[in-house]
C-alpha positions as CSV (number, residue, x, y, z in Angstrom):
1,M,31.2,29.6,-4.7
2,A,27.5,29.2,-4.4
3,T,25.5,29.6,-1.2
4,A,23.8,27.2,1.1
5,A,22.4,27.6,4.6
6,V,23.6,26.3,8.0
7,L,21.0,25.4,10.6
8,T,21.9,26.3,14.0
9,G,19.2,25.4,16.5
10,G,16.8,25.3,13.6
11,T,17.6,28.7,12.4
12,L,19.1,29.6,9.0
13,A,22.6,31.0,9.9
14,G,25.2,30.9,7.2
15,V,26.5,29.9,3.8
16,L,28.8,27.3,2.2
17,T,29.0,25.0,-0.8
18,A,31.3,24.7,-3.8
19,T,30.0,23.7,-7.2
20,A,33.2,23.5,-9.3
21,A,33.8,20.4,-11.5
22,Q,37.2,19.8,-9.9
23,E,37.4,18.9,-6.3
24,E,39.0,21.7,-4.3
25,P,39.8,22.2,-0.7
26,A,36.7,23.3,1.2
27,P,35.9,24.0,4.8
28,P,34.0,21.2,6.8
29,G,30.6,20.8,5.1
30,G,31.7,22.2,1.7
31,I,30.4,20.3,-1.3
32,R,32.8,19.0,-3.8
33,A,31.6,17.8,-7.3
34,S,33.0,15.1,-9.5
35,A,35.0,15.3,-12.7
36,G,34.8,12.9,-15.6
37,T,37.0,9.9,-16.5
38,S,36.3,9.6,-20.2
39,A,36.4,12.4,-22.8
40,E,32.6,12.6,-22.9
41,A,32.3,12.5,-19.2
42,A,35.0,15.1,-18.8
43,A,33.1,17.4,-21.2
44,R,29.9,16.9,-19.3
45,A,31.7,17.7,-16.0
46,Q,33.1,20.9,-17.4
47,S,29.8,21.8,-19.0
48,P,27.2,19.9,-17.2
49,A,23.7,19.7,-18.6
50,P,21.4,22.3,-17.0
51,L,19.1,20.9,-14.3
52,S,15.7,20.1,-15.8
53,V,12.9,18.0,-14.2
54,V,10.0,16.2,-16.0
55,Q,7.1,14.6,-14.1
56,F,4.9,12.0,-15.7
57,V,1.5,11.6,-13.9
58,S,-1.8,10.1,-15.0
59,H,-4.4,12.6,-13.6
60,P,-4.5,16.3,-12.7
61,D,-3.7,16.3,-9.0
62,D,-1.4,13.3,-8.8
63,D,1.6,15.6,-8.7
64,L,0.1,17.7,-5.9
65,Y,-0.9,14.8,-3.8
66,F,1.8,12.3,-4.3
67,M,5.0,14.1,-5.5
68,N,4.7,17.2,-3.4
69,P,6.7,18.7,-1.6
70,D,9.2,17.9,-4.3
71,T,7.2,19.6,-7.0
72,A,6.9,22.7,-5.0
73,Q,10.6,22.7,-4.1
74,S,11.6,22.4,-7.8
75,L,9.4,25.5,-8.4
76,A,10.9,27.4,-5.5
77,D,14.4,26.5,-6.8
78,R,13.5,28.0,-10.2
79,T,14.3,24.6,-11.7
80,P,12.8,24.2,-15.3
81,L,9.8,21.9,-14.6
82,T,7.5,20.2,-17.1
83,T,4.6,18.1,-15.9
84,V,2.9,15.7,-18.3
85,Y,-0.6,14.5,-17.6
86,L,-1.4,11.3,-19.6
87,T,-5.2,11.3,-19.2
88,A,-7.9,14.0,-19.2
89,G,-9.0,12.9,-15.7
90,E,-12.6,13.3,-16.8
91,A,-14.0,10.7,-14.3
92,N,-17.8,10.8,-14.5
93,G,-17.9,14.4,-15.6
94,V,-19.6,15.8,-12.5
95,N,-17.8,18.9,-11.1
96,A,-19.6,19.3,-7.7
97,R,-19.3,19.0,-4.0
98,S,-20.9,15.8,-2.6
99,A,-24.1,17.5,-1.6
100,R,-24.7,18.6,-5.1
101,T,-23.6,15.6,-7.1
102,A,-27.1,14.2,-7.7
103,V,-28.4,17.5,-9.2
104,T,-25.3,18.4,-11.3
105,A,-25.4,17.2,-15.0
106,P,-22.3,15.3,-16.1
107,D,-20.0,17.1,-18.6
108,K,-16.8,15.3,-19.1
109,P,-14.9,17.8,-21.3
110,A,-16.0,20.6,-18.9
111,Y,-14.9,18.7,-15.8
112,A,-11.5,18.0,-17.5
113,E,-11.2,21.7,-18.2
114,A,-12.0,22.6,-14.6
115,R,-9.3,20.3,-13.3
116,Q,-6.8,21.8,-15.7
117,N,-7.8,25.3,-14.4
118,G,-7.2,24.1,-10.8
119,I,-3.7,22.9,-11.7
120,R,-2.9,26.1,-13.5
121,A,-4.0,28.0,-10.5
122,A,-2.0,25.9,-8.0
123,Y,1.2,26.1,-10.0
124,A,0.8,29.8,-10.6
125,E,0.3,30.4,-6.9
126,L,3.3,28.3,-6.0
127,V,5.5,30.3,-8.4
128,T,4.2,33.8,-8.3
129,G,1.9,33.9,-5.2
130,D,-1.0,34.8,-7.6
131,R,-3.3,32.0,-8.7
132,T,-4.5,34.2,-11.7
133,S,-1.0,34.6,-13.1
134,P,-1.5,34.0,-16.9
135,W,-0.6,31.1,-19.0
136,D,0.0,30.8,-22.7
137,R,-1.9,27.7,-24.1
138,T,-0.6,26.3,-27.4
139,V,-0.7,23.1,-29.4
140,I,2.3,20.8,-30.1
141,P,2.4,17.8,-32.4
142,T,3.4,14.5,-30.7
143,A,5.7,11.8,-31.9
144,G,2.7,9.5,-31.7
145,G,0.9,11.3,-34.4
146,G,-1.6,13.3,-32.3
147,A,-1.4,16.7,-30.6
148,A,-1.0,17.9,-27.1
149,E,-1.7,21.1,-25.3
150,L,1.3,22.9,-23.9
151,D,0.7,25.5,-21.3
152,T,3.6,27.9,-20.3
153,L,3.5,30.2,-17.3
154,R,4.1,33.6,-18.7
155,A,5.8,34.9,-15.6
156,R,8.3,32.0,-15.7
157,P,8.5,30.1,-19.1
158,G,10.5,27.3,-17.6
159,V,7.2,26.1,-16.0
160,R,5.2,24.0,-18.4
161,L,2.2,21.7,-18.3
162,V,1.6,19.1,-21.1
163,W,-1.9,17.7,-21.5
164,L,-2.1,14.5,-23.5
165,Q,-5.8,14.1,-22.8
166,L,-6.3,10.4,-23.2
167,R,-9.4,8.8,-21.7
168,E,-9.0,7.7,-18.1
169,A,-10.1,4.3,-16.7
170,G,-13.0,5.9,-14.6
171,S,-12.4,3.4,-11.8
172,P,-9.4,2.7,-9.5
173,S,-9.5,-1.0,-9.9
174,G,-12.6,-2.0,-12.0
175,D,-12.4,-3.9,-15.4
176,R,-12.1,-1.1,-17.9
177,P,-10.6,-2.3,-21.2
178,H,-10.7,1.3,-22.6
179,S,-7.9,2.5,-20.3
180,L,-4.1,2.7,-20.1
181,R,-4.1,-0.7,-18.4
182,G,-6.3,-2.2,-21.2
183,L,-4.1,-0.7,-23.8
184,W,-0.9,-2.0,-22.1
185,H,-2.2,-5.6,-22.1
186,G,-3.5,-5.5,-25.7
187,R,-7.3,-5.6,-24.9
188,I,-7.9,-2.6,-27.2
189,P,-5.9,-1.6,-30.3
190,A,-5.9,2.1,-29.4
191,L,-7.1,4.5,-26.6
192,G,-9.0,7.6,-27.7
193,S,-8.8,11.1,-26.5
194,L,-11.1,13.2,-24.3
195,R,-10.5,16.8,-25.2
196,S,-11.2,19.4,-22.4
197,S,-13.8,22.1,-23.3
198,G,-11.2,24.9,-23.5
199,T,-8.3,23.1,-25.1
200,P,-6.7,24.6,-28.2
201,V,-6.3,21.0,-29.6
202,A,-8.7,21.0,-32.5
203,A,-9.3,17.3,-33.3
204,D,-9.7,14.0,-31.5
205,F,-7.2,11.2,-32.0
206,A,-6.3,7.8,-30.7
207,Y,-3.0,6.1,-29.7
208,S,-1.8,2.6,-29.9
209,K,0.5,1.3,-27.1
210,E,3.5,2.0,-29.4
211,Q,2.2,5.5,-30.0
212,V,1.9,6.3,-26.3
213,V,5.5,5.1,-25.8
214,A,6.6,7.2,-28.8
215,T,4.7,10.2,-27.6
216,L,6.4,10.1,-24.1
217,T,9.8,9.5,-25.6
218,G,9.4,12.5,-27.9
219,L,8.6,14.7,-24.9
220,L,11.8,13.5,-23.2
221,D,13.6,14.5,-26.5
222,R,11.9,17.9,-26.4
223,F,12.5,18.8,-22.7
224,R,15.8,16.9,-22.1
225,P,15.4,16.3,-18.4
226,T,18.2,15.4,-16.0
227,F,15.6,14.0,-13.6
228,V,12.3,12.3,-14.0
229,R,9.5,11.6,-11.5
230,T,6.8,9.0,-12.0
231,L,4.3,7.2,-9.8
232,D,4.9,3.6,-8.7
233,P,4.7,1.2,-11.6
234,T,4.5,-1.8,-9.3
235,P,2.1,-1.1,-6.4
236,G,1.2,-4.8,-6.1
237,T,-2.1,-6.5,-5.8
238,D,-4.2,-7.5,-2.8
239,A,-3.7,-11.2,-2.2
240,A,-7.4,-11.7,-1.3
241,T,-9.1,-9.6,-4.1
242,G,-6.4,-9.5,-6.7
243,R,-7.1,-5.8,-7.1
244,L,-4.2,-3.3,-7.5
245,R,-3.3,-1.4,-4.3
246,D,-3.1,1.8,-6.3
247,H,-5.3,3.4,-9.0
248,Q,-4.8,1.5,-12.2
249,D,-4.1,4.7,-14.2
250,H,-1.3,5.5,-11.7
251,A,0.4,2.2,-12.1
252,Y,0.1,1.9,-15.9
253,G,0.8,5.6,-16.6
254,A,4.1,5.0,-14.7
255,R,4.7,1.8,-16.7
256,F,4.3,3.7,-20.0
257,A,6.8,6.3,-18.6
258,Q,9.2,3.5,-17.7
259,A,9.0,2.1,-21.3
260,A,9.7,5.6,-22.7
261,L,12.7,6.1,-20.4
262,A,14.1,2.8,-21.5
263,R,13.8,3.7,-25.1
264,Y,15.1,7.2,-24.5
265,A,18.2,5.7,-22.7
266,E,19.3,4.1,-26.0
267,R,19.3,7.4,-27.9
268,P,22.7,9.2,-28.0
269,G,23.5,12.8,-27.0
270,H,21.0,13.4,-24.2
271,P,21.9,14.3,-20.7
272,P,22.1,11.3,-18.2
273,V,18.7,10.9,-16.5
274,G,18.0,9.9,-13.0
275,T,14.5,8.8,-11.9
276,Q,12.4,8.8,-8.8
277,S,9.0,6.9,-8.4
278,Y,6.4,7.8,-5.8
279,M,3.8,5.9,-3.8
280,G,0.2,6.7,-4.4
281,Y,-2.9,5.4,-2.6
282,P,-1.1,3.0,-0.3
283,N,0.1,6.1,1.6
284,T,-3.4,6.2,3.2
285,E,-2.6,3.3,5.6
286,L,0.9,4.5,6.6
287,P,2.2,7.0,9.2
288,P,2.6,10.7,8.2
289,A,6.1,11.4,6.8
290,L,6.0,15.3,6.7
291,D,6.3,17.8,9.4
292,G,3.4,20.1,10.1
293,R,4.7,23.1,8.2
294,T,5.4,21.2,5.1
295,A,2.0,19.4,5.3
296,G,0.2,22.7,5.7
297,E,1.9,24.1,2.6
298,K,1.0,21.1,0.6
299,L,-2.6,21.3,1.8
300,R,-2.8,25.0,0.7
301,S,-2.0,24.0,-2.9
302,L,-4.7,21.4,-2.8
303,R,-7.2,23.9,-1.5
304,T,-6.4,26.1,-4.5
305,Y,-6.8,23.2,-6.9
306,A,-10.1,22.2,-5.3
307,W,-11.5,25.8,-5.8
308,L,-12.6,26.0,-2.2
309,D,-13.5,29.7,-2.3
310,G,-15.8,29.3,-5.4
311,T,-14.8,32.7,-6.7
312,D,-14.5,33.0,-10.5
313,H,-10.8,33.5,-10.8
314,C,-10.4,32.1,-14.3
315,G,-13.4,33.3,-16.4
316,S,-14.2,29.7,-17.5
317,P,-17.7,28.4,-17.7
318,A,-16.3,25.0,-16.7
319,G,-15.2,26.3,-13.3
320,C,-11.9,27.1,-11.7
321,G,-11.0,23.9,-10.0
322,D,-12.0,20.3,-8.9
323,L,-15.0,20.6,-6.7
324,K,-15.1,16.9,-6.2
325,M,-12.1,17.4,-3.8
326,A,-13.5,20.6,-2.1
327,D,-15.0,18.5,0.8
328,R,-11.7,16.8,1.5
329,P,-8.8,18.5,-0.1
330,Q,-6.5,16.6,2.1
331,G,-7.5,13.4,0.2
332,R,-7.1,10.3,2.4
333,G,-4.3,11.7,4.4
334,W,-2.1,12.3,1.3
335,T,-1.2,15.9,2.2
336,T,0.6,14.8,5.4
337,T,3.0,12.5,3.6
338,V,5.2,11.6,0.7
339,R,7.1,8.4,0.0
340,Y,9.6,7.2,-2.6
341,A,8.8,3.8,-4.0
342,R,12.5,3.3,-5.0
343,G,15.8,4.8,-4.4
344,A,15.9,4.9,-0.6
345,S,19.2,2.9,-0.1
346,T,22.0,4.7,1.7
347,G,24.5,1.7,1.0
348,W,26.0,2.9,-2.3
349,L,29.4,4.1,-1.1
350,Q,32.3,1.7,-0.5
351,R,35.9,1.6,0.4
352,A,37.9,0.8,-2.8
353,A,40.8,-1.7,-3.0
354,D,43.3,1.2,-3.5
355,G,42.1,2.8,-0.2
356,G,40.0,5.4,-2.0
357,L,36.2,5.2,-2.6
358,L,33.7,3.9,-5.0
359,A,30.2,5.4,-5.4
360,F,27.2,3.9,-7.3
361,G,24.1,5.4,-8.8
362,V,21.6,4.7,-11.5
363,Q,21.5,6.9,-14.7
364,D,19.5,6.0,-17.8
365,G,18.7,2.7,-16.2
366,R,22.4,1.7,-16.0
367,L,24.8,1.4,-13.1
368,A,26.9,4.6,-12.9
369,T,30.2,4.4,-11.0
370,W,32.5,7.1,-9.6
371,H,36.0,6.6,-8.1
372,R,38.1,8.6,-5.9
373,A,41.7,7.7,-5.4
374,P,43.3,8.3,-2.0
375,G,43.8,12.2,-1.7
376,G,42.5,12.7,-5.2
377,A,39.4,14.1,-6.9
378,W,36.2,12.2,-7.7
379,K,36.2,10.9,-11.3
380,G,33.1,9.6,-13.2
381,P,30.6,8.6,-14.0
382,E,31.3,5.5,-16.0
383,S,28.3,3.5,-17.0
384,L,28.3,-0.4,-17.0
385,P,26.5,-2.2,-19.8
386,G,23.1,-3.5,-19.2
387,G,19.9,-1.3,-18.8
388,G,16.6,-1.5,-17.0
389,L,17.9,-0.9,-13.4
390,D,15.3,0.6,-11.1
391,G,16.5,3.6,-9.0
392,G,18.5,2.9,-6.0
393,V,21.2,0.2,-5.4
394,A,22.9,-1.4,-2.5
395,S,26.6,-2.5,-2.3
396,V,28.8,-4.6,-0.1
397,R,32.5,-5.4,0.2
398,L,33.0,-9.2,-0.2
399,P,35.5,-11.1,2.0
400,D,38.2,-11.1,-0.7
401,G,38.0,-7.3,-1.2
402,R,35.8,-7.3,-4.3
403,I,32.7,-5.1,-4.4
404,A,29.3,-6.4,-5.2
405,V,26.2,-4.2,-6.2
406,F,22.6,-5.3,-5.9
407,G,19.4,-3.9,-7.2
408,T,16.2,-4.6,-9.1
409,R,15.8,-4.6,-12.9
410,T,12.6,-4.1,-15.0
411,S,12.2,-5.6,-18.5
412,F,9.4,-5.5,-21.0
413,A,9.6,-9.1,-22.2
414,G,7.7,-12.3,-21.4
415,P,4.0,-13.2,-21.6
416,A,2.9,-10.3,-19.3
417,G,5.1,-7.7,-21.1
418,Y,6.6,-6.7,-17.8
419,R,9.0,-8.3,-15.3
420,R,11.0,-7.1,-12.3
421,E,13.8,-9.2,-10.8
422,V,16.7,-8.9,-8.4
423,V,20.1,-8.6,-10.0
424,T,23.7,-8.4,-9.0
425,V,27.1,-7.6,-10.5
426,E,30.6,-8.1,-8.9
427,Q,34.1,-7.0,-9.6
428,T,36.2,-9.7,-11.3
429,A,39.1,-9.0,-8.9
430,P,39.7,-6.5,-6.0
431,G,40.0,-3.1,-7.7
432,G,39.2,-4.7,-11.1
433,R,36.4,-4.2,-13.6
434,F,32.8,-5.4,-13.0
435,G,31.7,-8.5,-14.7
436,D,28.3,-9.4,-16.1
437,W,25.0,-8.9,-14.4
438,R,23.4,-12.0,-12.9
439,S,19.7,-12.5,-12.2
440,L,18.7,-13.7,-8.7
441,G,15.0,-14.0,-9.6
442,T,12.2,-13.1,-7.3
443,P,11.1,-14.8,-4.0
444,G,7.9,-16.6,-4.9
445,K,5.6,-17.9,-7.5
446,R,3.2,-15.0,-7.0
447,D,6.0,-12.5,-7.5
448,E,6.9,-14.2,-10.7
449,A,3.4,-14.5,-12.0
450,D,1.9,-11.2,-10.8
451,R,1.9,-8.6,-13.6
452,T,2.7,-5.9,-10.9
453,P,5.3,-7.6,-8.7
454,D,5.6,-5.4,-5.6
455,I,9.1,-6.6,-4.4
456,G,11.1,-4.2,-2.4
457,A,14.7,-3.2,-3.0
458,P,17.3,-5.6,-1.7
459,A,19.3,-5.2,1.6
460,V,22.6,-7.0,1.6
461,T,25.3,-7.7,4.3
462,V,28.3,-10.0,4.8
463,D,28.7,-11.6,8.2
464,G,31.8,-12.6,10.2
465,T,32.0,-16.0,8.4
466,G,32.0,-14.4,4.9
467,R,28.4,-15.4,4.1
468,V,26.5,-12.9,2.0
469,S,22.8,-12.5,2.9
470,L,20.3,-10.8,0.7
471,F,16.8,-9.8,2.0
472,L,13.8,-8.1,0.5
473,R,10.1,-7.5,1.2
474,D,8.1,-9.8,-1.2
475,G,4.7,-9.1,-2.8
476,D,2.9,-10.4,0.2
477,H,4.6,-7.9,2.4
478,R,6.7,-10.6,4.2
479,L,10.4,-11.0,4.4
480,A,12.3,-13.3,2.1
481,G,16.0,-14.0,1.7
482,R,18.8,-15.8,-0.1
483,E,22.3,-16.7,1.1
484,R,25.7,-17.3,-0.5
485,K,28.3,-19.1,1.6
486,P,32.0,-18.5,1.1
487,G,33.2,-20.4,-2.0
488,G,29.6,-21.5,-2.9
489,G,26.7,-20.5,-5.0
490,W,23.4,-18.8,-4.0
491,G,21.0,-20.9,-2.1
492,P,17.2,-20.8,-2.8
493,W,14.9,-18.1,-1.7
494,R,13.7,-18.7,1.9
495,A,10.6,-17.3,3.6
496,L,11.6,-15.4,6.7
497,G,8.2,-14.5,8.2
498,G,6.9,-11.1,9.3
499,A,3.6,-9.6,8.1
500,G,2.4,-6.3,7.1
501,L,5.9,-5.0,6.2
502,H,6.3,-1.8,4.3
503,G,9.2,0.1,2.8
504,D,12.5,-1.6,2.2
505,P,14.3,-3.7,4.9
506,V,17.8,-2.7,6.0
507,A,20.7,-5.0,7.0
508,A,24.0,-4.6,8.8
509,T,26.7,-6.6,10.5
510,D,28.2,-5.6,13.8
511,A,31.9,-5.9,15.0
512,R,31.3,-9.5,16.2
513,G,30.1,-10.5,12.8
514,R,26.5,-10.8,13.6
515,T,23.8,-10.0,11.0
516,Y,20.9,-7.7,11.8
517,L,17.8,-7.1,9.7
518,F,15.1,-4.5,10.3
519,A,11.8,-4.0,8.5
520,G,9.0,-1.4,9.3
521,T,5.4,-2.0,9.9
522,R,2.6,0.6,10.2
523,R,3.0,0.6,14.0
524,S,6.7,-0.4,14.7
525,V,9.8,-2.0,13.4
526,L,10.6,-5.8,13.5
527,M,14.1,-7.3,13.6
528,W,15.8,-10.5,12.7
529,T,19.3,-11.4,14.0
530,G,22.0,-14.0,13.4
531,G,24.8,-15.3,15.7
532,P,28.5,-14.7,15.5
533,D,29.0,-18.3,14.4
534,G,27.2,-17.7,11.1
535,A,23.9,-19.0,12.2
536,P,21.1,-17.9,9.8
537,V,19.0,-14.9,11.0
538,A,16.1,-15.7,13.2
539,G,13.0,-13.7,13.9
540,P,11.0,-11.6,13.6
541,R,11.3,-10.1,17.1
542,P,9.7,-6.9,18.3
543,T,12.0,-3.9,18.8
544,G,9.7,-1.9,21.1
545,L,10.2,1.1,18.8
546,P,7.2,3.4,18.0
547,A,5.9,3.9,14.5
548,T,8.3,5.4,12.0
549,T,8.0,7.0,8.6
550,L,9.4,3.6,7.3
551,A,12.6,5.1,5.9
552,L,15.2,3.1,7.8
553,S,19.0,2.7,7.7
554,A,21.4,0.7,9.9
555,G,25.1,0.4,10.4
556,P,27.7,-0.3,13.2
557,S,27.0,1.6,16.4
558,P,29.6,4.3,17.2
559,A,29.3,3.0,20.8
560,G,30.8,-0.4,19.6
561,G,29.5,-3.9,19.8
562,G,26.2,-3.5,18.2
563,I,24.1,-1.8,15.4
564,R,22.5,1.6,15.3
565,L,19.2,1.9,13.5
566,W,18.2,5.2,12.1
567,Y,14.6,6.3,11.4
568,R,12.4,9.4,11.1
569,E,9.7,10.4,13.6
570,P,6.2,10.6,12.1
571,G,4.7,14.1,12.1
572,T,8.0,15.9,12.6
573,G,10.4,14.2,10.2
574,E,13.2,14.5,12.8
575,P,16.0,11.9,12.7
576,R,16.0,9.4,15.6
577,A,18.2,6.4,16.5
578,A,18.3,3.2,18.6
579,D,21.1,0.9,19.4
580,F,20.9,-2.9,19.5
581,A,23.3,-5.7,20.6
582,G,22.0,-9.1,19.5
583,P,18.2,-9.0,20.1
584,A,18.5,-6.5,23.0
585,R,17.7,-2.9,22.6
586,L,20.2,-0.7,24.5
587,A,19.9,2.6,26.3
588,P,18.2,5.4,24.3
589,V,20.4,7.3,21.9
590,A,20.5,11.1,22.1
591,P,19.1,12.5,18.8
592,P,21.2,14.8,16.6
593,P,20.6,18.5,16.6
594,G,16.9,19.5,15.9
595,G,15.6,21.8,13.2
596,V,16.1,19.6,10.2
597,A,12.7,18.2,9.5
598,G,12.5,16.3,6.2
599,F,11.7,12.9,4.9
600,G,13.6,9.8,3.6
601,P,16.5,7.7,5.1
602,V,19.1,8.9,7.5
603,S,22.7,8.0,6.8
604,A,25.6,8.1,9.4
605,A,29.2,7.1,9.4
606,D,32.6,8.4,10.4
607,G,31.2,11.0,12.9
608,L,28.7,12.5,10.5
609,V,24.9,12.2,10.0
610,A,23.3,13.1,6.7
611,V,19.6,13.5,5.8
612,R,17.3,15.1,3.2
613,S,16.0,18.4,4.8
614,R,12.5,19.8,4.3
615,T,13.9,22.0,1.6
616,G,15.1,19.1,-0.5
617,R,18.7,19.9,0.3
618,L,21.4,17.6,1.8
619,A,21.8,18.4,5.5
620,V,25.0,17.2,7.3
621,A,25.9,17.5,11.0
622,P,28.5,16.0,13.3
623,L,27.3,13.2,15.6
624,A,29.1,14.7,18.5
625,D,27.1,17.0,20.7
626,G,27.1,20.7,20.0
627,G,27.2,20.5,16.2
628,S,24.9,22.2,13.8
629,W,23.3,21.2,10.5
630,Q,24.8,22.4,7.3
631,L,22.7,22.5,4.1
632,S,24.0,22.0,0.6
633,G,23.2,24.3,-2.3
634,F,21.8,21.6,-4.7
635,P,18.5,19.6,-4.9
636,L,19.1,16.1,-3.6
637,A,18.2,13.0,-5.7
638,G,17.6,9.8,-3.7
639,A,19.3,9.3,-0.3
640,P,22.7,10.4,0.9
641,A,25.5,7.9,1.7
642,A,27.8,8.5,4.6
643,G,31.1,6.7,4.5
644,P,34.8,6.8,5.3
645,G,35.8,10.4,5.3
646,G,32.5,12.1,4.4
647,V,29.2,12.1,2.8
648,A,28.3,11.4,-0.9
649,A,25.2,12.7,-2.5
650,L,23.7,12.7,-6.0
651,G,22.1,15.9,-7.3
652,Q,19.1,16.1,-9.6
653,D,21.6,17.3,-12.3
654,G,23.2,13.9,-12.3
655,R,26.4,15.1,-10.5
656,L,28.1,13.5,-7.5
657,H,28.7,15.8,-4.6
658,W,31.0,15.2,-1.6
659,V,30.9,16.7,1.9
660,P,34.3,15.8,3.6
661,A,34.3,15.0,7.3
662,P,35.8,17.7,9.6
663,R,39.5,17.4,10.1
């Protein structure tokens, strides 16, 4: 039995979690893992692939700004971690604080080396406490026909940095044909390298679009991850200017990683891979998602990367860090926050027709399903045909007892070479197999035509008349929806208003059959409501809630008669809740026990509340007063799902874990 920690009044106080492949009796809060249903799945359950994480980023510092604290937590967990940097990050070649920029000569290879030195120092400090802990710098051939630098931390060889050293765009949104974006869209036949001044890579090279995809796929083959992190491939564009909302290298570096993951998924014999994408520059405009302690730790790593003390720790003429960031190592508020661009749904656990449970996730871009018969063990995963699914899915139980699953799918076809659309799949009969995937398109002409469609993940609910309602945030950050009446087909997409929406909307139905829809803005939460007679939702209406971290979830209120909305408090990461009945907000809801700061959605059902803690672990507590938080012993992937009888959660090793409700 492995160990986890119990939080009592915010203090680490105890241990408990089981990690055996077979489900066994466990005390309340114990973690039970799934077993396989097929011979291959059963073999994986008995001998699961070792946890391994690969991160694909475009520039040195993208991982520290936009993936931390997850990067730091993987290092603290001693998880094998490989970070791949697609570009050299050479910018204009000037490594100086703002006051000395005009008198510092540009040297792009040297600046690229200084940024590498800063990254090596930050990682070494996170792992060993010593920024000077040595690295072994070697050269590896790539599947694209070039060479890459591979750095391995001598004190912990499972920590690796791979430098591909392609040229960066040199501008967040300017027209730069010689860039990852230009290469993706065929404006140049190949993108050249920019080797850092100290790299052991001896010769320049250039990659075509195909060679970049092949190179990244080859790195997946080499490092065999169970979990992959990327930046957001679809940050969207500003409606007025047409410019990307994020750095073009961020978006297109992530897109190349997506294409490599899609290719890798078709190769046999590798561990199933889960993915998580992260928001970049748009975080600037949104409330802080991290608690003060976590934000402070994140800033410390950026101070090391930015070489604030100016001391020669590395012995390199290029410098020991990125002095461009020394005047503002916090970036534009980036050290106080982190946000997932996908995978935030808590609605992936459903009651099965046999009285058991069904759970859903995404592995290798396919829908993975697990089943638990009443009183039995979890079995799975089984994968449905059809790839390209983005991380995170939502599910609902239809009036006839069948289960339907909704998500978004990315394909690399069409004139733009990229398309994202809403898709759904349903059981052919209650308890039966799932049929074929069906496309529900995207809400508007701009979302169809835009090469970076910024549509959110769908929220779905079934009202008291049996009507299925699907909602999502469109590329203009407004709400759109489609409906399917009992016995009928899907109606057209309908604009539902709202403005400045961020994150993914959430939907739920109360005991009277009324539909509720909530969507976050920078300053509050808006709501839409339907009537018990099946009237379409109307809104938006103000909720009167303060700003949230935008990670929302909703479900029937334990008090009865309405809906409870869960959210996180900016600056503390503590879970909070509010009850609504129709358009009215009810009396304040007492928060669950304190001391479990973190980020991401809150999930609650059957007397339990579940969250991602600040340590990246699943934390579960009873909703009743006097309970304490209990932490799991595995790093969480995505959001937990509370449901009948307990809480389900996916680990970064691809395994399903189960926390039973107290008996």
